[in-house]
C-alpha positions in Angstrom: 113.2 149.2 73.7 111.1 146.0 73.6 113.0 143.2 75.5 112.5 139.7 74.2 113.2 136.1 75.2 113.0 133.4 72.5 112.4 129.7 73.2 113.0 127.3 70.2 114.4 123.8 70.3 115.9 124.0 66.8 119.2 125.8 67.4 119.5 127.1 63.8 116.0 128.6 63.9 116.8 130.0 67.4 119.9 131.8 66.1 118.1 133.0 62.9 115.2 134.5 64.9 117.6 136.2 67.4 119.6 137.8 64.5 116.5 138.8 62.7 115.0 140.6 65.7 118.2 142.2 66.7 118.3 144.0 63.4 115.3 146.0 64.5 116.1 149.3 66.2 113.4 149.0 68.9 113.8 145.3 69.7 116.4 143.6 71.9 116.8 139.8 72.4 117.8 139.4 76.1 117.7 135.6 76.3 117.5 132.4 74.2 116.2 129.0 75.4 115.8 125.6 73.8 113.0 124.4 76.1 110.1 125.7 78.1 111.8 125.2 81.4 114.7 127.4 80.5 112.4 129.9 78.9 110.6 130.3 82.3 113.9 130.8 84.1 115.0 133.5 81.6 111.7 135.3 82.0 112.2 135.3 85.7 115.8 136.5 85.3 115.4 139.2 82.7 111.7 140.2 83.1 111.2 140.7 79.4 108.2 142.3 77.7 107.7 139.4 75.3 108.5 135.7 75.2 108.4 134.0 71.7 107.9 130.3 72.1 107.6 127.2 69.9 105.1 124.6 71.1 106.8 121.2 70.9 110.0 121.5 72.9 111.7 119.1 75.3 111.2 119.2 79.1 108.3 121.7 79.0 106.3 122.6 75.9 105.6 126.2 75.0 102.0 125.8 75.9 102.9 124.5 79.4 105.3 127.4 79.9 102.6 129.9 78.7 100.1 128.3 81.2 102.6 128.6 84.0 103.3 132.3 83.2 99.6 133.0 83.3 99.2 131.1 86.7 102.1 133.2 88.1 100.4 136.4 86.9 103.5 137.3 84.8 103.4 140.6 82.8 105.4 139.0 80.0 103.3 138.6 76.9 103.6 135.3 75.0 103.8 134.9 71.3 103.5 131.3 70.0 105.5 130.7 66.8 105.0 127.2 65.5 104.6 124.9 62.5 101.5 123.4 64.0 98.1 124.8 62.9 96.2 122.5 65.2 92.9 123.7 66.6 93.5 121.9 69.9 96.8 123.7 70.4 95.2 127.0 69.4 92.3 126.6 71.9 94.8 125.8 74.7 96.9 128.8 73.7 93.8 131.1 73.9 93.0 129.7 77.4 96.6 130.3 78.5 96.2 134.0 77.4 98.8 134.1 74.7 98.8 137.4 72.8 99.7 136.0 69.4 99.8 132.7 67.6 101.8 132.7 64.4 102.9 130.0 62.0 106.5 129.6 61.0 105.7 130.0 57.3 104.5 133.5 57.9 106.7 136.3 56.3 109.6 137.2 58.6 108.6 140.9 58.8 105.3 139.8 60.2 107.0 138.8 63.5 108.5 142.2 64.2 105.2 144.0 63.4 103.3 141.4 65.6 105.6 142.1 68.5 104.9 145.9 68.2 101.1 145.2 67.9 101.1 143.0 71.0 102.9 145.7 73.0 100.0 148.0 72.1 97.6 145.5 73.6 96.4 143.8 70.4 96.0 140.1 69.9 97.2 138.6 66.6 96.2 135.1 65.5 97.0 133.4 62.1 93.8 133.6 60.0 93.8 130.0 59.1 93.7 129.0 62.8 90.7 131.2 63.5 88.8 129.4 60.7 89.4 125.9 62.0 89.6 126.8 65.7 86.2 125.8 66.8 85.3 123.3 64.1 87.0 120.5 66.0 86.1 120.3 69.6 87.3 117.3 71.6 84.4 114.9 71.6 85.5 113.1 74.8 83.9 113.7 78.2 86.1 114.8 81.1 86.1 111.2 82.5 87.1 109.8 79.1 89.9 112.4 78.8 91.1 111.3 82.2 91.0 107.6 81.2 92.9 108.3 78.0 95.6 110.3 79.7 96.1 107.4 82.1 96.4 105.0 79.1 99.0 107.4 77.6 100.9 107.3 80.9 101.2 103.5 80.4 98.6 102.4 82.9 96.7 99.1 82.2 93.0 98.6 82.8 93.4 97.4 86.4 95.7 100.3 87.3 93.2 102.8 85.8 90.4 101.2 87.7 92.3 101.5 91.0 93.3 105.1 90.3 89.8 106.2 89.4 88.1 103.9 92.0 85.9 102.3 89.4 85.4 98.8 88.1 87.6 97.3 85.4 84.5 96.7 83.3 83.7 100.4 83.5 87.2 101.3 82.3 86.8 98.9 79.3 83.5 100.6 78.5 85.1 104.1 78.7 88.0 102.9 76.4 85.5 101.4 73.9 83.6 104.7 73.9 86.9 106.6 73.4 87.8 104.4 70.4 84.3 104.9 68.8 84.3 108.7 69.3 87.9 109.1 67.9 87.1 106.7 65.1 90.3 104.6 65.8 91.0 100.9 66.3 93.1 100.7 69.4 94.6 102.6 72.3 97.8 103.7 70.6 95.8 105.2 67.7 93.6 107.0 70.2 96.6 108.5 71.9 98.2 109.5 68.5 94.9 111.1 67.3 94.5 113.1 70.5 98.1 114.3 70.3 97.7 115.3 66.6 94.6 117.4 67.5 96.5 119.0 70.4 93.9 117.7 72.9 96.4 116.4 75.5 97.3 118.6 78.4 
């Protein structure tokens, strides 16, 4: 029997997924969570074979939970099931060692067959993701990423300068470079663009 934990913040979807998988003779849903934090707790509690996770969930995202499972050396294999076909998310998922990345508009029978394939050691990724995966790399340098993340945290130019121990003029130069590279007009648009591409940690 393949034991499964599902993490999905839309309760109707969570219930439907659970019912769908429980119809399969060789699959058993042992836990359901509505955020990444609870998913990690259920994985620790039940030691399942598979954890199916959405990406955008409250408290902790599916990608953050997958990264944490990898850090802990968990044997639980992660399948991402999401509506977001974003190359940044996909690249992050690959780094987190997820075994499969499926889109929610895939046929329902594909999920059960993917679970079985993953248990055999295969990796399954939605074909449309593989096509776009490496066409859009984040153009920002590590320092620019750091500056933008501090901007997203609500820090102003002076606070960023203090935190990174650089001059305010240098921070302004970094921000100007970020806006140019992301082809946006202001800081809010830069944050939005990075989130859309899945480039934020």
